[in-house]
C-alpha positions as CSV (number, residue, x, y, z in Angstrom):
1,M,-24.9,12.3,-53.6
2,Q,-22.9,10.4,-55.4
3,Q,-24.5,6.6,-54.4
4,D,-20.6,5.4,-53.7
5,L,-20.7,8.2,-50.6
6,K,-24.4,6.9,-49.0
7,S,-23.4,3.8,-49.5
8,E,-20.5,4.6,-47.0
9,L,-21.8,6.2,-45.1
10,T,-24.4,3.9,-44.2
11,K,-21.8,1.1,-44.2
12,Q,-20.4,3.0,-41.5
13,L,-23.8,4.5,-39.8
14,I,-23.9,0.4,-39.6
15,I,-20.9,-0.2,-38.2
16,D,-21.2,3.1,-35.2
17,K,-24.5,1.6,-34.2
18,A,-23.2,-2.3,-34.0
19,F,-20.1,-0.9,-32.0
20,T,-21.8,1.2,-29.8
21,L,-24.6,-2.1,-28.7
22,F,-22.2,-5.0,-29.0
23,Y,-19.9,-2.2,-26.0
24,E,-23.4,-2.0,-24.1
25,N,-24.8,-5.1,-24.3
26,G,-22.5,-7.5,-25.2
27,F,-21.8,-9.2,-28.7
28,K,-24.6,-12.4,-28.3
29,T,-27.3,-10.0,-27.5
30,T,-27.1,-7.6,-29.8
31,S,-29.4,-8.5,-32.6
32,I,-29.2,-7.5,-36.5
33,D,-32.9,-5.8,-35.3
34,K,-32.0,-4.0,-32.9
35,I,-28.5,-2.7,-34.7
36,M,-31.4,-1.6,-37.4
37,K,-33.6,0.1,-35.4
38,E,-30.9,2.1,-33.7
39,T,-29.9,3.5,-37.5
40,T,-33.6,3.5,-38.2
41,L,-32.7,1.8,-41.8
42,S,-34.3,-1.6,-43.3
43,K,-32.7,-5.2,-42.1
44,G,-32.7,-5.6,-46.2
45,A,-30.0,-2.6,-45.6
46,F,-28.2,-4.0,-43.2
47,Y,-27.7,-7.3,-45.9
48,H,-27.1,-5.5,-48.9
49,H,-23.9,-4.4,-47.4
50,Y,-22.5,-7.1,-44.6
51,K,-23.1,-10.9,-44.8
52,S,-24.0,-11.1,-41.3
53,K,-22.8,-9.6,-37.3
54,K,-19.9,-12.1,-37.3
55,C,-18.4,-9.9,-40.3
56,F,-17.9,-7.0,-36.6
57,R,-15.7,-9.9,-34.6
58,T,-12.1,-9.2,-34.2
């Protein structure tokens, strides 16, 4: 698998799980730890792709 594709799939997984948790629990009560537990990825993976969870706010 190409690295770019793998990176995009990882980012999409994080986004999908984050938005599900935001919807279920609210933005403030959803921690990065909770998001990463749902994805089974490391916290380092999150910070590799995103600066903070605030990047999900619109």
